[in-house]
N, C-alpha and C positions, 0 to 999 in steps of 0.2 A: 415842893413837888418837882420831880425830874421831868424834863420835857424831851420827848423823842420825836424827831422830825423824820418822816418818810418822804424822801425826795426822789421821784421817779418820772422821767420823761415817758418811759414805757410802764404804765401802771400795773400794780399787782391786780390779780383777779379779785372781784368783790368778796368772795368767800375768804380769801387770804387776808384781806384788810379787816374783815369782821373778826376773824380769829386773833389777829395781831392786836386789834383794839381791845378785845376782851382780856387778853393776857396782860396788857399794860394797865388796864383799869384795875384788875385784880391786884397788881403789884403797887398800885397807888401812883402810877405815872400818867402823865398827860401826853396824848398823841396829836401831832400836827401833820397834816397831809398836804403835800405839794405835788400835784400830778400834771403831766403834759405841759410843764412850764416852757415858755418860749425863749427865755434868755437867762444868762448867768446872773443878771441883776435880781431877778425873782428868787433865784436860789440863794444868793448872798443875803438878801433881806430876810428870808425865812430861817436861815441857819444861825443868825445872830443870837437868838435866845435859846438855841438847842443845847441840851446836855449830851445828847446822843443822836447819831444820824444813821439811817438805813438807806442804802442806794442799791441800784441794780447795775446798769452799765453807765450810769452818770459819772462824769469826771469830777473828782474831788482834787482840785488844783491848789497850789499855794495861795492863789487869790481867794479861794473859798475859805481855806483854813485860817487865813489871817484875820478875817472878819468874824470868825466863829469863836468869840472870846470865852464862851462857857463850855465849849465842846470838849468832851473827854474820850469819846469812843465813836468810831465809824465802823459799821459792819456792812460789807458787801454781800448781798443776798445772792450767793453763787460761789463758784470756785475761783474763777479768774479774778485777779485784782489789779491788773495793770492800768486800770482807770483811776487808781488812787495813788497820789504822790506820797510814797512812804517816807521819804526823807523830810518832806515838808511837814508831814504829820508828826514825826518824831521831834522835829524842831519846835513844833507847837504843843508838845506834850499830849498828843492825841494817840490813843491806842487804835490800831487797825486790825480788824478780823475779817475772815471770810466764813462761808458755811459749806465746807467741803463735803461732798457726797450727797447733798440734798437733791441735786439735779442729775446725778450720775445715771440713773436708769433711763431718764428721759433722753439724754444725749445718746446713750448706747442704743436705744431703740431706733433713734433717727439714723444712726450709722448703718444698722442692718437694713432699715427701710430704704435708704438711698442705694445701698448695694443691690438689693433685689430689683429696684427700679431700673438701674443700669444693666444688670445682668439679663433682664428681660427686654432689653432694647426699648426702654421707656414705654412699654406696653403698646407698641405700635403695630402689633399683629405679626411681626416677624419672629422666627425662632430665636430663642436666647440660650442662655446657659444656666446651670444650677450652681448653687453655692456648695452643695454637698461634695465633700472630698477635696475642696480647694483649701489652700493655706492662707490664713490671715495673720499678718504680723502686727502686733500691738506695740506702737512706739510710745512708751511710758505706761507703766503698769500701776496706775493709781486707781482712784475710785471709779472713774469712767472706764478705764482700760479693763478693770476686773469685770465690770458689767458687760462690756463688749464680749469678753471672753466667755462669760456665762451664756449669753444669748447665741453666740456663734457656735458653741458646742451643741446647742439645740438644733442648729442647721446641719449638724454632723460635719462641721468644718474642722480642719487641723489648725490648732491655735498655737502660735509661738509669740514670744515677747522679747523686748529689749528695754531695760531701764537700769542705768548705772547706779541709781539711788535706791533700788530695791534688791534685796539679796536673792540669789538663785534659789535658796531654800524656800522662800515665800512663794516665788513663781512656780517652782516645780511641785510644791505641795498642792497646788491647784491643778496639777496634771498638765502643765504647760511647759513646753521646751523653752529654756532661757538661753538667748544668744548673748554672749559677752560682747561680741563685736557687732555694731549696728549694721555694717556692710554685709555681714553674713546673713542677717535676718532679711534684708532687702533682696538679696540674691535668691533667697529661697521662699519668697512670699509673693503670691499673685495679687493679694490684697494687702495694703498697708493702711492702718487706721492711726491717725496722728492725735496724740493727747499731750504733747509737750507745751509748756508755757512759753510766752514770748519774753525772753531775757536777752541780755547782750550776747550770751553764749549761743543762743539758739536762732537768732535772727538770720534768715536766709540759709539756715543750715540744711534744709531739705532742697538740695540743689541737683544740678545736672549729673554730676559724677556719682551721686548716690542713687538717684532714680533710674539711671541707665542700667543699673545692675539688676533691676527687676525683670522677671521672666516675661515671655510673650503673653499678651492679653492682660497686662497688669492694670490695676486700679488703685489710685491713691485717694483716700478719704480724709478730709480735713474738717474736723469739728472743733479745732483748737483756736488758732489765731492765724490771720493771713500773713502776718509779718514773718512767720517762720519759713515761708515759701520763697525761694529764689524764682520769681516769676519769669525772668528772662531765660533762666536755665530750663524751666519747665516748658516754656514756649518752644525753645530749641529742640527739646526732646520730643515733644508732640509732633513737630514738623518732620522729624526723622522716623517717628514710630506711630503710624495711624492706628495701631492696636492699643495704644496707651490711653487710659481714661482718667479724668480728674473730676471728683465730685466733692462739693463743699457747702457748708451752710454759712460760710463767710465769703462774700463776693470779693474777688481779687481786685487790686488797683487797676489791672489791665483787663477788666471783665469784658469790655466790648471787643478787644482783640482776640481773646480766647473764644468768645462766642461766634465772631465773624469767621475766624480761620478754622475752628475745630468744633463746629456746632454739634456734631454727633459724638464727640469725645468728652464733652464737659456738661456738668449740671450744677447750677448754683441756686439755692433757695432764695426767695425774694428778700428775706432778712435773716438774721441769725436765729435759728429755730431750735437749737439744741435743748434749751430749757423751757420751751414754749408748750408746756402741758399744764393742765389745771393742778395736777398732783404736785409737780415740781414747784410751781408757783407758790402753792400753799406751804410746802415743806421748807423752802428756802426762807420765806417770810417769817414763819413761825420760829424757825431756828435762829434767825437774826434777833428777834425779840427776846427769846430765851437767853441768848448769849449776853445781851445787854443787861438783862435783869441779874444774871449770875455774876456779871462783872461788877456791877454796882453793889450788890448785896453780899457777895462772897469773895470778891477779888479774883474771880476765875479768869485766867488769861489763856486758856487751852488753845484757842485758835489765833493767838496773836501773831501778826506778820512782821511787825517792826520792833 
């Protein structure tokens, strides 16, 4: 009997666990649950007997993989996977997958929610602005970006995008202007929504020179990763431009400095909130289980990352 470990410091919702357990039981697999664990020793002990592992934001390091002698597959229940050491997984003959698209609508709704919150001056009673007629630039037109575009159109916004890995034909088919040059998009967008991954190429790529191109009353929204932001460059820009706002569901490393110096220009959620809905929680967990079953039973590696 295959053993599937679900190891999550941030637990799945009870309904998600119930559905995941039922699917695994039907497949003849055994489920083990490790929630809110306090240290890596607990994780290491639990993973020793696992054939498969499901995590959320939990770090799957070489240290974890080296003790997981039976492990064949790790699935990150979500889109981002920089918490998993892909090289170490490959070295240990472990397949790594994610569940792209399962959290996309939840993240996109948060983007627009934060935009409304800031456009209306945090609902402080003072006059704000409307989203209608404004231009939003989507930096990376993947699953989340597409959902942001869909919802932004409902606000009657003008939607544009830049993604060197997605063809113009796909973007324009959705009625969205595609900018080949990222600088052109920033120059013509009052709002920019970031959906790029944290890679060696993107680290600190959202910098002073790029952001200064944005027009008056610009707003940067980050539901991707904090590492893509050049925080020193952003602080410099905000000092020069009191009209510039930054909103994110990932607190920056220099959160206290941002909040002390630019209290009216920034907003950060208490923790990463993009996927924190009941629906997304269930969708990602169920998808992770189904991918594990399909991998073992049919050899399906559709979402393999390494």
